[in-house]
C-alpha positions as CSV (number, residue, x, y, z in Angstrom):
1,M,0.1,0.1,0.1
2,D,1.4,3.5,-0.7
3,P,2.2,5.2,2.7
4,A,0.2,8.2,1.5
5,S,-3.2,6.5,1.0
6,Q,-2.8,4.9,4.8
7,P,-5.0,5.7,7.8
8,S,-3.9,9.5,8.8
9,T,-3.5,7.7,12.6
10,T,-0.8,5.4,11.2
11,I,1.6,8.4,9.7
12,D,0.6,10.2,13.3
13,L,1.7,7.4,15.8
14,Q,4.9,6.3,13.7
15,T,6.1,10.4,13.6
16,T,4.9,10.7,17.6
17,L,7.1,7.9,17.8
18,D,9.9,8.7,16.2
19,T,9.3,12.3,18.5
20,L,9.5,9.9,21.9
21,R,12.9,7.7,20.7
22,A,14.6,11.0,20.2
23,L,13.5,11.8,23.8
24,L,14.6,8.7,25.0
25,A,18.3,9.5,23.8
26,Q,17.9,12.5,25.6
27,G,17.3,10.7,29.0
28,K,14.0,12.3,29.1
29,F,11.9,9.3,30.3
30,A,9.1,11.1,32.2
31,A,8.3,13.4,28.7
32,V,8.0,9.9,26.8
33,L,5.6,8.1,29.1
34,E,4.0,11.5,29.2
35,G,4.0,11.4,25.3
36,L,3.0,8.0,25.1
37,V,-0.8,8.6,26.8
38,E,-2.4,9.2,24.0
39,P,-0.6,6.7,21.7
40,R,-1.7,4.1,24.2
41,A,-5.0,4.9,24.0
42,M,-5.2,4.4,20.7
43,H,-3.1,1.6,19.7
44,P,-2.9,-0.4,22.9
45,Q,-1.5,-3.3,20.9
46,S,1.0,-1.4,19.5
47,R,4.4,-3.2,19.8
48,D,6.0,0.1,19.8
49,V,4.3,1.7,22.1
50,L,4.6,-1.0,24.5
51,Y,8.5,-1.4,24.3
52,L,9.0,2.2,24.4
53,S,6.7,2.7,27.7
54,A,8.7,-0.4,29.2
55,V,11.8,0.8,28.6
56,A,10.6,4.7,30.2
57,H,9.3,2.8,33.0
58,R,12.7,1.0,33.3
59,M,15.1,3.6,33.2
60,L,13.2,5.7,35.8
61,R,13.1,2.4,38.4
62,Q,9.4,1.8,37.8
63,I,10.6,-1.7,37.1
64,P,6.6,-3.5,38.4
65,E,5.2,-1.5,35.7
66,A,8.0,-2.2,33.2
67,L,7.5,-6.1,33.5
68,T,3.6,-5.2,32.6
69,D,4.6,-3.5,29.8
70,L,6.9,-6.4,29.0
71,Q,4.0,-8.6,29.6
72,S,1.1,-7.4,27.3
73,L,4.4,-7.1,24.6
74,E,4.6,-10.8,24.7
75,A,1.2,-11.6,24.2
76,Y,0.4,-9.6,21.2
77,H,4.3,-10.1,19.9
78,P,5.6,-13.2,21.2
79,T,8.2,-13.4,19.0
80,Y,9.6,-9.9,19.5
81,S,13.4,-10.6,20.8
82,R,13.7,-6.8,22.3
83,T,10.6,-8.6,24.5
84,F,12.8,-10.3,26.8
85,Q,16.2,-8.4,26.3
86,E,14.5,-5.5,28.3
87,R,13.0,-8.0,30.5
88,G,16.6,-9.7,31.2
89,H,17.8,-5.9,32.0
90,C,14.4,-5.7,34.7
91,H,15.8,-8.8,36.5
92,I,19.5,-7.6,36.4
93,F,18.2,-4.2,38.1
94,L,16.1,-7.0,40.4
95,R,19.2,-8.9,41.0
96,N,17.7,-12.0,39.9
97,A,20.4,-13.9,37.9
98,E,18.1,-16.8,37.1
99,E,15.7,-15.0,35.4
100,A,17.4,-12.7,33.9
101,I,19.5,-15.2,32.7
102,K,16.1,-17.1,30.7
103,A,15.1,-13.4,29.5
104,F,18.6,-12.9,27.7
105,E,18.5,-16.9,26.7
106,K,15.2,-16.3,24.8
107,A,15.8,-12.8,23.0
108,V,19.3,-14.5,21.3
109,Q,17.5,-17.6,20.1
110,L,14.9,-14.9,18.7
111,N,17.4,-13.1,17.4
112,P,20.8,-14.0,17.4
113,A,22.1,-10.1,16.7
114,L,21.6,-8.8,20.0
115,P,25.3,-7.4,21.3
116,A,23.6,-6.0,24.6
117,S,21.9,-9.7,25.2
118,W,25.3,-11.7,24.4
119,N,27.0,-9.8,26.9
120,S,24.9,-9.7,29.5
121,L,24.6,-13.0,29.2
122,Q,28.4,-14.0,29.1
123,M,28.5,-11.4,33.0
124,L,25.7,-13.5,34.2
125,Y,26.8,-17.4,33.0
126,R,30.5,-16.0,35.2
127,I,28.5,-14.9,38.0
128,V,26.6,-18.3,38.3
129,G,29.3,-20.3,37.7
130,R,28.6,-21.4,34.0
131,H,32.1,-20.3,32.8
132,D,31.6,-22.5,29.7
133,E,28.6,-20.5,29.0
134,S,29.6,-17.5,29.7
135,S,33.1,-18.2,27.0
136,V,30.3,-19.0,24.1
137,A,28.2,-15.7,25.1
138,E,31.5,-13.6,24.4
139,Q,32.4,-15.3,21.7
140,H,29.3,-14.2,19.9
141,A,29.4,-10.6,21.4
142,K,32.7,-10.3,19.7
143,K,31.9,-11.4,16.5
144,L,29.1,-9.3,16.5
145,E,31.7,-6.1,17.5
146,Q,33.7,-6.7,14.7
147,L,30.3,-6.2,11.9
148,P,30.1,-3.4,10.9
149,P,27.1,-1.8,12.6
150,A,24.9,-1.3,9.7
151,V,25.2,-5.3,8.8
152,T,24.6,-6.0,12.7
153,T,21.6,-3.0,13.1
154,A,19.8,-4.7,9.6
155,R,20.5,-8.2,11.1
156,S,18.7,-7.4,13.9
157,M,15.8,-5.7,12.0
158,V,15.2,-9.2,9.9
159,A,15.3,-11.4,12.8
160,D,12.6,-9.2,14.1
161,G,10.6,-9.0,11.1
162,E,11.4,-5.4,9.3
163,L,12.1,-5.9,6.5
164,A,11.6,-3.4,4.9
165,Q,13.9,-0.7,7.5
166,A,16.7,-3.7,7.0
167,E,16.5,-3.6,3.1
168,L,16.7,0.6,3.6
169,L,19.9,0.3,5.6
170,I,21.5,-2.7,3.8
171,R,21.2,-1.4,0.3
172,P,23.5,1.8,0.5
173,Y,25.7,-0.6,2.4
174,L,26.2,-2.9,-0.7
175,A,26.5,0.0,-3.0
176,Q,29.9,0.5,-1.0
177,Y,31.0,-2.8,-0.3
178,P,29.4,-5.1,-2.9
179,N,31.0,-8.3,-1.5
180,D,30.6,-8.4,1.9
181,V,29.2,-12.0,2.4
182,E,27.4,-10.9,5.4
183,A,25.2,-8.2,3.8
184,L,24.5,-9.6,0.6
185,R,23.6,-12.8,3.1
186,I,20.7,-10.3,5.0
187,L,19.8,-9.1,1.4
188,A,18.7,-12.9,0.2
189,T,17.1,-13.5,3.5
190,I,15.2,-10.0,3.2
191,A,14.0,-11.6,-0.6
192,R,13.3,-15.4,0.6
193,D,11.1,-13.8,3.4
194,N,8.9,-11.6,0.7
195,E,8.8,-14.5,-1.4
196,F,11.3,-12.9,-4.1
197,T,12.6,-16.9,-3.7
198,A,14.3,-16.6,-6.7
199,D,16.1,-13.4,-6.4
200,A,17.1,-14.9,-3.6
201,E,18.7,-18.1,-4.9
202,A,20.8,-15.7,-7.2
203,I,22.1,-14.3,-4.0
204,Y,23.0,-17.1,-2.2
205,L,24.5,-18.5,-5.6
206,R,26.7,-15.3,-5.1
207,I,27.6,-15.7,-2.3
208,L,28.8,-19.4,-2.3
209,E,31.1,-18.1,-5.0
210,L,33.1,-16.0,-3.0
211,A,32.9,-17.6,0.2
212,P,32.4,-21.4,-0.4
213,D,33.0,-22.2,3.1
214,Y,30.4,-20.4,4.5
215,H,28.2,-22.9,5.5
216,P,25.1,-21.0,6.8
217,A,25.1,-19.7,3.5
218,R,25.2,-23.1,1.8
219,Y,22.2,-23.9,4.4
220,D,19.7,-21.2,3.4
221,Y,21.1,-21.3,-0.4
222,A,19.5,-25.3,0.4
223,L,16.2,-24.0,1.8
224,T,16.0,-21.6,-0.6
225,L,15.8,-24.7,-3.8
226,V,13.3,-26.6,-1.7
227,D,11.0,-23.2,-1.8
228,L,11.7,-23.3,-5.4
229,H,10.7,-27.1,-5.7
230,K,14.6,-27.8,-6.4
231,H,14.7,-30.6,-4.2
232,K,17.1,-32.9,-5.8
233,A,19.5,-29.7,-6.7
234,A,18.6,-28.9,-2.6
235,R,19.8,-32.5,-1.5
236,K,22.9,-32.3,-3.3
237,E,23.6,-29.2,-1.0
238,I,22.3,-30.3,1.9
239,E,24.2,-33.7,1.7
240,F,27.3,-31.5,1.1
241,L,27.0,-29.7,4.0
242,L,26.8,-32.9,6.0
243,Q,30.0,-34.4,5.1
244,N,31.4,-31.0,6.7
245,E,28.8,-30.6,9.4
246,P,27.9,-33.9,10.3
247,N,26.4,-32.3,13.8
248,N,24.2,-29.7,12.4
249,Q,20.7,-31.5,13.8
250,G,18.6,-28.6,11.2
251,A,20.2,-30.1,8.2
252,H,19.9,-33.5,9.4
253,V,15.9,-32.2,9.5
254,T,16.2,-30.6,6.3
255,H,17.6,-33.6,4.7
256,A,14.6,-35.8,5.6
257,S,11.9,-33.6,4.6
258,I,13.5,-33.6,0.9
259,L,13.8,-37.2,1.0
260,L,9.9,-36.8,1.6
261,A,9.9,-34.4,-1.6
262,L,11.2,-36.8,-3.6
263,G,9.5,-39.9,-3.1
264,E,11.8,-41.6,-0.6
265,V,8.9,-41.7,2.0
266,D,10.6,-44.7,4.1
267,A,14.3,-43.2,4.4
268,A,12.2,-39.6,5.2
269,I,10.9,-41.7,8.0
270,N,14.0,-43.1,8.9
271,G,15.7,-39.7,9.3
272,Y,12.8,-38.0,11.4
273,Q,13.4,-40.8,13.7
274,A,17.0,-40.4,14.0
275,C,16.3,-36.7,14.5
276,I,13.9,-37.5,17.6
277,E,16.3,-39.7,18.9
278,R,19.0,-36.7,19.5
279,M,16.2,-34.5,20.3
280,P,12.9,-36.2,21.7
281,S,11.5,-33.0,23.3
282,D,10.7,-31.4,19.7
283,P,7.4,-31.4,19.0
284,E,7.7,-30.2,15.3
285,L,9.9,-32.5,14.3
286,R,6.8,-35.6,16.0
287,Q,4.4,-32.9,14.0
288,S,6.8,-34.2,10.4
289,L,7.5,-37.3,11.6
290,G,3.5,-37.7,11.4
291,H,3.4,-36.6,8.0
292,A,5.5,-39.0,6.7
293,Y,3.5,-41.4,8.0
294,K,0.2,-40.0,6.4
295,T,2.0,-39.8,3.0
296,N,3.0,-43.3,3.7
297,G,-1.0,-44.6,4.8
298,R,0.6,-45.0,8.2
299,Q,-2.7,-43.1,9.6
300,S,-2.1,-44.9,13.3
301,D,1.1,-44.3,13.1
302,A,0.5,-40.5,11.9
303,I,-2.1,-40.2,15.3
304,E,0.1,-41.1,17.5
305,C,2.7,-38.8,16.4
306,Y,0.6,-36.0,16.0
307,R,-0.7,-36.7,19.6
308,N,2.8,-36.5,21.1
309,A,3.5,-33.3,20.0
310,A,0.3,-32.2,20.9
311,E,1.3,-33.1,24.7
312,L,4.8,-32.0,23.6
313,R,3.8,-28.1,23.5
314,V,0.8,-26.9,25.3
315,G,-1.6,-25.6,22.6
316,F,0.6,-26.2,19.4
317,G,-2.0,-25.7,16.8
318,E,-0.3,-27.7,14.5
319,A,-0.9,-30.8,15.5
320,F,-4.5,-30.3,16.6
321,W,-5.1,-29.3,13.0
322,S,-2.5,-32.6,11.7
323,L,-5.3,-34.4,13.5
324,A,-8.2,-32.8,11.8
325,N,-6.9,-32.7,8.1
326,L,-6.5,-36.5,8.5
327,K,-10.5,-35.6,7.6
328,T,-11.3,-39.2,9.6
329,Y,-10.1,-38.6,12.9
330,R,-13.0,-38.0,15.3
331,F,-11.6,-36.0,18.5
332,T,-12.4,-36.8,21.9
333,D,-14.9,-34.3,24.2
334,A,-11.2,-33.7,26.6
335,E,-9.1,-32.6,23.2
336,I,-12.0,-30.6,22.1
337,K,-12.3,-28.9,25.6
338,S,-8.5,-28.5,25.6
339,M,-8.6,-26.6,22.2
340,R,-11.2,-24.1,23.1
341,E,-9.4,-23.6,26.3
342,R,-5.8,-23.1,24.2
343,E,-7.5,-21.1,21.3
344,A,-9.3,-18.4,24.3
345,D,-6.3,-17.7,25.8
346,P,-5.5,-14.6,24.7
347,S,-1.6,-14.7,25.0
348,R,-1.9,-18.1,22.4
349,Q,0.6,-17.1,19.4
350,L,-1.2,-15.9,16.2
351,V,-0.5,-19.0,14.2
352,D,-1.7,-21.2,17.2
353,R,-4.9,-19.8,17.1
354,Y,-6.0,-20.1,13.6
355,H,-4.8,-23.4,13.6
356,L,-6.7,-24.4,16.3
357,C,-10.1,-22.4,15.1
358,F,-9.6,-24.7,11.4
359,A,-9.1,-27.9,14.1
360,L,-12.5,-26.8,16.0
361,G,-14.4,-26.1,13.3
362,K,-14.0,-29.5,12.1
363,G,-14.4,-31.2,15.1
364,L,-17.5,-29.5,15.8
365,E,-18.8,-29.9,12.1
366,D,-18.6,-33.6,12.8
367,R,-20.3,-33.7,15.9
368,G,-23.0,-31.7,14.1
369,E,-23.1,-28.8,15.9
370,Y,-22.9,-26.5,12.7
371,D,-23.5,-22.7,14.4
372,E,-20.4,-23.2,16.6
373,S,-18.6,-25.2,13.9
374,F,-19.1,-21.9,11.1
375,S,-17.8,-19.1,14.1
376,Y,-14.8,-21.2,14.1
377,Y,-13.8,-21.9,10.8
378,A,-14.8,-17.7,10.0
379,R,-12.6,-16.6,13.1
380,G,-9.4,-18.8,12.0
381,N,-10.3,-17.6,8.1
382,A,-10.0,-13.9,9.4
383,L,-7.1,-14.9,11.3
384,K,-5.1,-16.4,8.8
385,K,-6.1,-13.7,5.8
386,A,-5.2,-10.8,8.2
387,E,-1.1,-12.8,7.4
388,V,-1.3,-13.0,3.7
389,R,-1.1,-10.7,0.7
390,Y,-4.0,-11.8,-1.6
391,R,-5.6,-9.3,-4.1
392,A,-8.8,-10.9,-6.3
393,D,-8.6,-7.6,-8.9
394,M,-5.2,-8.7,-9.7
395,Q,-6.0,-12.4,-10.1
396,E,-9.3,-10.8,-12.3
397,T,-7.3,-8.3,-14.3
398,A,-4.5,-11.0,-15.1
399,A,-7.7,-13.9,-16.6
400,R,-9.0,-10.6,-18.4
401,R,-5.5,-10.0,-20.2
402,Q,-4.9,-13.4,-20.8
403,Q,-8.2,-14.2,-22.4
404,E,-8.0,-10.7,-24.7
405,I,-4.2,-11.8,-25.6
406,C,-4.9,-15.4,-26.4
407,T,-7.3,-15.7,-29.2
408,P,-8.0,-18.9,-31.7
409,E,-5.2,-16.8,-34.1
410,F,-3.0,-16.4,-31.7
411,F,-2.8,-20.3,-31.3
412,D,-3.2,-20.7,-34.9
413,E,0.0,-18.8,-35.5
414,R,1.7,-21.1,-33.0
415,R,0.5,-24.7,-33.6
416,S,3.8,-25.9,-34.3
417,W,5.5,-25.1,-31.1
418,G,6.9,-26.6,-28.3
419,D,8.6,-30.0,-27.0
420,K,6.4,-33.1,-28.4
421,S,6.2,-34.9,-26.0
422,S,3.0,-36.9,-25.0
423,A,4.4,-38.0,-21.5
424,P,3.0,-35.2,-19.0
425,I,-0.9,-35.3,-17.5
426,L,-1.5,-32.0,-16.2
427,I,-4.7,-31.6,-13.7
428,V,-6.0,-28.5,-13.2
429,G,-8.5,-26.8,-11.3
430,L,-9.3,-25.6,-7.6
431,P,-8.3,-27.5,-4.6
432,R,-11.2,-29.5,-3.0
433,A,-12.1,-29.9,-6.5
434,G,-11.5,-34.0,-6.8
435,S,-7.9,-33.4,-8.2
436,T,-6.3,-36.1,-5.9
437,L,-9.1,-38.6,-6.8
438,L,-8.3,-38.5,-10.5
439,E,-4.4,-38.8,-9.4
440,Q,-5.6,-41.7,-7.9
441,I,-7.7,-43.2,-10.5
442,L,-4.8,-42.7,-13.6
443,A,-1.7,-43.4,-10.8
444,S,-3.2,-46.9,-10.4
445,H,-2.6,-47.6,-14.2
446,S,0.4,-49.6,-15.0
447,Q,1.9,-46.8,-17.3
448,V,1.3,-43.7,-15.5
449,E,3.1,-42.6,-12.7
450,G,1.8,-40.3,-9.7
451,T,4.1,-37.7,-8.5
452,M,2.6,-35.0,-6.7
453,E,1.6,-31.2,-7.1
454,L,4.7,-30.0,-9.2
455,A,5.8,-26.2,-9.2
456,N,7.6,-26.2,-12.5
457,I,5.4,-24.1,-14.3
458,P,4.3,-21.4,-11.8
459,R,8.1,-21.2,-11.0
460,L,8.8,-20.8,-15.1
461,V,5.6,-18.8,-14.7
462,G,7.5,-16.8,-12.0
463,S,10.4,-16.3,-14.3
464,L,9.0,-14.8,-17.0
465,G,7.8,-12.3,-14.6
466,G,4.4,-13.6,-12.8
467,H,4.8,-13.2,-9.5
468,D,2.0,-11.1,-8.4
469,R,4.4,-8.3,-6.6
470,S,2.4,-5.4,-8.3
471,S,0.3,-4.7,-10.9
472,E,2.4,-4.4,-13.6
473,T,3.9,-8.0,-14.3
474,R,4.6,-8.8,-17.3
475,Y,2.9,-12.0,-17.5
476,P,0.6,-13.0,-19.3
477,G,1.8,-10.3,-21.5
478,V,4.8,-11.6,-22.3
479,L,3.4,-14.7,-24.3
480,T,3.3,-12.5,-27.0
481,E,6.8,-11.8,-27.2
482,L,8.4,-15.5,-26.8
483,T,10.3,-17.6,-29.7
484,E,9.6,-21.1,-30.8
485,E,12.8,-21.8,-29.9
486,Q,12.4,-20.9,-26.2
487,C,8.9,-23.2,-26.4
488,V,11.0,-26.0,-27.1
489,S,13.5,-25.2,-24.6
490,F,11.1,-24.5,-22.0
491,G,9.1,-27.6,-22.9
492,R,12.1,-30.1,-22.6
493,Q,13.6,-27.8,-19.6
494,Y,9.7,-28.9,-17.9
495,L,10.4,-32.5,-19.0
496,Q,14.2,-33.2,-17.2
497,E,13.5,-30.8,-14.1
498,T,10.5,-33.5,-13.9
499,M,12.4,-36.4,-13.8
500,D,13.8,-35.8,-10.3
501,Y,9.8,-37.2,-9.5
502,R,9.8,-40.1,-11.7
503,T,11.0,-43.4,-12.3
504,G,10.4,-44.3,-15.9
505,K,6.8,-44.8,-16.3
506,P,5.7,-43.7,-19.9
507,Y,3.5,-40.8,-18.6
508,F,3.5,-38.7,-15.4
509,I,0.6,-36.9,-13.6
510,D,1.6,-32.9,-12.5
511,K,-1.5,-32.2,-10.0
512,M,-0.8,-28.6,-9.9
513,P,-4.3,-27.4,-9.7
514,N,-3.6,-23.5,-10.0
515,N,-2.5,-24.5,-13.8
516,F,-5.5,-23.6,-14.8
517,R,-4.4,-19.9,-15.2
518,N,-1.1,-21.1,-17.6
519,I,-3.0,-23.4,-19.7
520,A,-2.0,-20.8,-23.0
521,L,2.1,-21.3,-21.7
522,I,1.3,-25.0,-21.5
523,Q,-0.4,-25.6,-24.7
524,L,2.8,-23.3,-26.1
525,M,5.7,-25.4,-24.8
526,L,3.8,-29.0,-24.5
527,P,1.1,-29.1,-27.2
528,N,0.6,-33.3,-26.6
529,A,0.3,-33.0,-22.9
530,R,-2.8,-34.1,-21.8
531,I,-4.9,-32.0,-19.1
532,I,-7.5,-32.6,-16.9
533,D,-9.9,-30.0,-15.4
534,A,-11.2,-31.3,-12.0
535,R,-14.5,-29.2,-11.8
536,R,-16.3,-29.6,-8.5
537,D,-20.3,-27.9,-7.3
538,A,-19.7,-24.5,-6.6
539,M,-20.7,-24.6,-3.2
540,D,-19.4,-27.8,-2.6
541,C,-15.4,-27.2,-3.8
542,S,-16.1,-23.1,-2.7
543,F,-17.0,-23.8,1.1
544,S,-14.9,-27.1,1.2
545,N,-11.7,-24.2,0.6
546,F,-13.2,-22.1,3.4
547,K,-12.7,-25.0,5.6
548,Q,-9.3,-26.0,4.9
549,L,-6.5,-24.2,6.2
550,Y,-3.4,-24.6,3.7
551,A,0.5,-25.1,4.8
552,S,1.3,-22.4,1.9
553,G,-0.2,-21.1,-1.3
554,H,-3.8,-20.4,-2.4
555,Q,-3.9,-17.3,-0.6
556,F,-7.6,-16.7,-2.3
557,A,-9.2,-19.4,0.3
558,Y,-9.4,-17.1,3.5
559,S,-12.8,-15.2,3.0
560,L,-16.4,-16.6,1.3
561,S,-16.1,-13.1,-1.0
562,D,-12.6,-13.9,-2.4
563,I,-13.2,-17.8,-2.7
564,G,-16.4,-17.0,-4.3
565,R,-14.7,-14.1,-7.0
566,Y,-11.7,-16.9,-7.3
567,Y,-14.1,-20.1,-8.6
568,R,-15.7,-17.4,-10.9
569,T,-12.4,-16.6,-12.7
570,Y,-11.5,-20.3,-13.1
571,V,-14.9,-21.0,-14.4
572,Q,-14.1,-18.1,-17.2
573,M,-11.1,-19.0,-17.7
574,M,-11.8,-22.4,-18.4
575,D,-15.0,-21.7,-20.7
576,H,-12.2,-19.4,-22.9
577,W,-9.6,-22.3,-23.0
578,E,-12.7,-24.4,-24.6
579,K,-13.2,-21.7,-27.4
580,T,-9.9,-21.3,-28.2
581,L,-8.7,-24.6,-28.1
582,P,-11.6,-26.9,-28.3
583,G,-11.2,-30.2,-27.2
584,R,-7.9,-29.4,-25.2
585,V,-8.7,-30.1,-21.9
586,L,-11.1,-32.9,-20.7
587,R,-13.6,-31.7,-18.0
588,V,-14.7,-34.5,-15.5
589,H,-17.0,-33.7,-13.0
590,H,-16.3,-34.9,-9.7
591,E,-20.0,-35.3,-9.2
592,D,-19.9,-37.8,-12.5
593,V,-17.1,-39.9,-10.6
594,L,-19.1,-40.6,-8.2
595,E,-22.0,-41.5,-9.9
596,D,-20.5,-43.6,-12.6
597,L,-17.2,-44.4,-12.0
598,E,-16.2,-46.9,-15.1
599,G,-17.8,-45.1,-16.7
600,S,-15.7,-42.3,-16.3
601,V,-12.6,-44.0,-15.7
602,R,-13.1,-45.3,-19.3
603,R,-13.5,-41.4,-20.6
604,I,-10.6,-40.5,-19.0
605,L,-8.2,-43.0,-20.0
606,D,-9.4,-43.1,-23.8
607,Y,-8.7,-39.5,-23.5
608,C,-5.5,-40.0,-22.1
609,G,-4.9,-43.0,-25.2
610,L,-4.4,-45.6,-22.5
611,P,-6.3,-48.9,-22.6
612,F,-8.3,-49.7,-19.9
613,E,-7.5,-51.4,-16.3
614,S,-9.5,-52.6,-13.7
615,A,-6.7,-51.4,-11.1
616,C,-7.9,-47.5,-11.9
617,V,-11.6,-48.2,-10.9
618,E,-10.1,-50.2,-7.8
619,F,-8.0,-47.2,-7.2
620,H,-8.4,-46.9,-3.3
621,K,-6.4,-50.3,-3.0
622,T,-3.3,-48.7,-4.5
623,Q,-0.5,-48.4,-3.1
624,R,1.4,-45.3,-3.1
625,R,2.4,-41.9,-1.5
626,V,-0.3,-39.5,-1.4
627,H,0.6,-35.4,0.0
628,T,-2.3,-33.2,-0.1
629,A,-5.2,-33.7,2.0
630,S,-7.1,-35.9,0.4
631,S,-4.5,-38.4,1.2
632,E,-6.9,-40.6,3.6
633,Q,-10.0,-40.3,1.5
634,V,-9.1,-41.3,-1.7
635,R,-7.7,-44.8,0.0
636,R,-11.2,-45.5,0.5
637,P,-13.7,-46.8,-2.0
638,I,-15.4,-44.1,-3.7
639,N,-18.1,-42.5,-1.6
640,R,-20.7,-39.3,-1.4
641,D,-19.4,-38.7,2.1
642,G,-18.0,-35.1,0.2
643,V,-21.2,-34.1,-1.6
644,M,-23.6,-31.0,-0.3
645,Q,-21.7,-30.8,2.7
646,W,-22.0,-26.5,2.5
647,K,-25.7,-27.3,3.3
648,P,-26.0,-27.7,7.3
649,F,-24.2,-23.9,7.0
650,E,-26.7,-22.6,4.8
651,P,-27.3,-20.1,6.7
652,W,-24.0,-18.5,7.1
653,L,-23.4,-18.4,3.3
654,E,-25.0,-15.8,1.5
655,E,-22.2,-14.1,0.6
656,L,-21.2,-16.5,-1.0
657,K,-24.5,-17.1,-2.8
658,Q,-24.1,-13.4,-3.9
659,T,-20.6,-13.7,-5.4
660,L,-21.2,-17.1,-7.1
661,G,-24.1,-16.0,-8.9
662,P,-25.6,-18.1,-11.1
663,L,-23.1,-20.3,-10.4
664,A,-24.3,-21.5,-7.1
665,E,-27.5,-23.0,-8.5
666,S,-26.8,-26.5,-7.4
667,E,-26.9,-29.1,-10.2
668,V,-26.0,-32.4,-7.6
669,P,-28.8,-34.5,-6.7
670,E,-29.6,-34.0,-2.3
């Protein structure tokens, strides 16, 4: 948002805070507190308001007041490192060394670039006789002292989420010192956190050219490759790192996650189990092991892991959501009670709260308590939406531009372009539309490889300028600039990259739903690829998305209005492809598959040029890894459990109906 368009209260608050910081630096602590009276009344949860108040109270030796401020600060901003650093200073004043140590340890855990915390820990460890730890703290403090102030400050800002301020500080520094690897790593971190992942990749490559032995940067580079779904390349980097740092626990965990993504599930399970032996109290590790078990169809083992994770960390929302996300798990009365209590705790972290809300929504829906269930779904979506940056108008504008550009004449002029391979089978549509069922049916065929939701095509779109960073993206306009040679190269590159997820069968499935937006590019680079549109009743599909908390992506899914607009745009896009590329895409209605499984299977196989195999009808018997939320559902025979699930919630779905318009008129028999 343009700063000029923000509410005036935001600008006034920032101006006031700048003035009060200047007063604090001048030692006018009482004046700071006086100046904070109005800001505190208007912005009681403001991080900077509460922090300034705590510091001013401490400097005036009003320690109880300072600690009260810090308690509020932790409740509203639990990951702000300076909360704990300031609490440590308060406990030093109270001569409480143990509490001060706990506070400073928490501070440097959240933000390792805090010299004051490391210096205080060095002193406090020495006082209580922990001399080895005092030496380690001293080393950290000295290392920070040796860095340029701009680098230290920017690193600290990044740790506290102040990315824009950090970038404003580090870019001028890099203009003077372009080969400073510490500064480059900060810039790469900012790029990655802002989801400019390709930019981050390029910066990390530059760092490793300058400093091949800079292992923390190599680890960050591997994580960036994972973000880009370049799992084979990420595996190479992590395994190189582990050769040099065999005790790097973070690298061991990442290695296991990469193995899982590459389909080596048993090896991933072994990796997670080894990590748990070294870190038995880590709830996230139990969670990850549970995901691996779920992918392999070992539901009881997954449940045990998720429950263990919830026991290891009170209020661990993701563990409860993982149980709910099995779709077949039913919560006990005690679990529902516990989740309600944890979610109502005002000090609970936002991420835990919205995970608990979605889990409670599912748990109460299973009990038929629809009123309260919807209230939790609605609250979880509102909390999650506050974290995302989705703009429906940008998606709609891009869709309109693509329809204007990609005419029948456009495709006629490029009819012979691209790699002629017929190996890819792309399943597109909306999430929760039955695409996993179609994938399972096809992957049950002896000639077809089931992979996962591959990010190769969206990544290519991003490289062409298609990320929604601004309203001035080059995609889809750039499609008119592509050459035949480029499109052939794109097709071959896609086929080569996807080999990482294949085992040699003639055909493979790419089940990335949002590729419905990229059918023009697919046609230019892979004209013989099969494309299947997984279509589900508008109300069922839309409400199913509203109930689903995604690990990443699908940012449209956190408001009824956004979901309705996205579904509407999707239908418009698919109608356009049918007009401009008639017969190119096979539309498969989920409800038709449920009504006539064998007939639908034969139709799909005929379209793909594959002979009929009965295993495709008995898809639930196929043993394979399934990564999506529907993993347990497709391991059961065909059923209508998901049909018309929105009906009990109809009193609260008027906004969705209005947004969908005529599409909301269900054709599904009740």
